[in-house]
C-alpha positions, 0 to 999 in steps of 0.5 A: 488518480483518486478514482483508482486509489483510496486513502486508508487512514489505518495504514496512512497510505493510498491503496488500490481500489479499481472499480473495473477489471484491469482489462477494461481500463485503457492502456494510457490509464493503466500506465498512469495507475502503475506509475502512481502505484510505484510512487505509493509502493516507494513510501511503504518501507518508511511507513513500516519503519514508523510502525516498527518504531511505535511498536518498540516504544510500546514495548518499552512502556510494556516492560515497565507497566504494572497495571494489568488493564494497561498491559492488555491495552498496550499489547492490543496496540502492539498487535494492531501495529504488527497487523498494519506492518503485515498489511503493508508488506503484502501491499509492497509485494503486490506487483501489478502486471507491469507488462501492459498488453495493447488490445490492438496493433493500433493501440500499440502503435499509438503507445510507441509514438507517445514514448 
């Protein structure tokens, strides 16, 4: 599946990275991609929760911080985690076309037999 997904260390998650147009990918491969994507999407809410917990921890430190330079650093970290959460929410809402169109009746027949 690595051909269709790339690990993003910032999000600690695989993200789609299709090198071809969706219509150029075989129906069988599309199904595999969608299946993998659903597993990845399923991990997003827990990843968001981890980042939210990190923000809360940083905000607690911010509340007690008196040094201006350290305050700015903590605020930058909070902003970074908030940005990650935003990116994850966008990815979570990404719904690839779940309806897989078969290019020919023969492909449809093959797909139906595989079920």
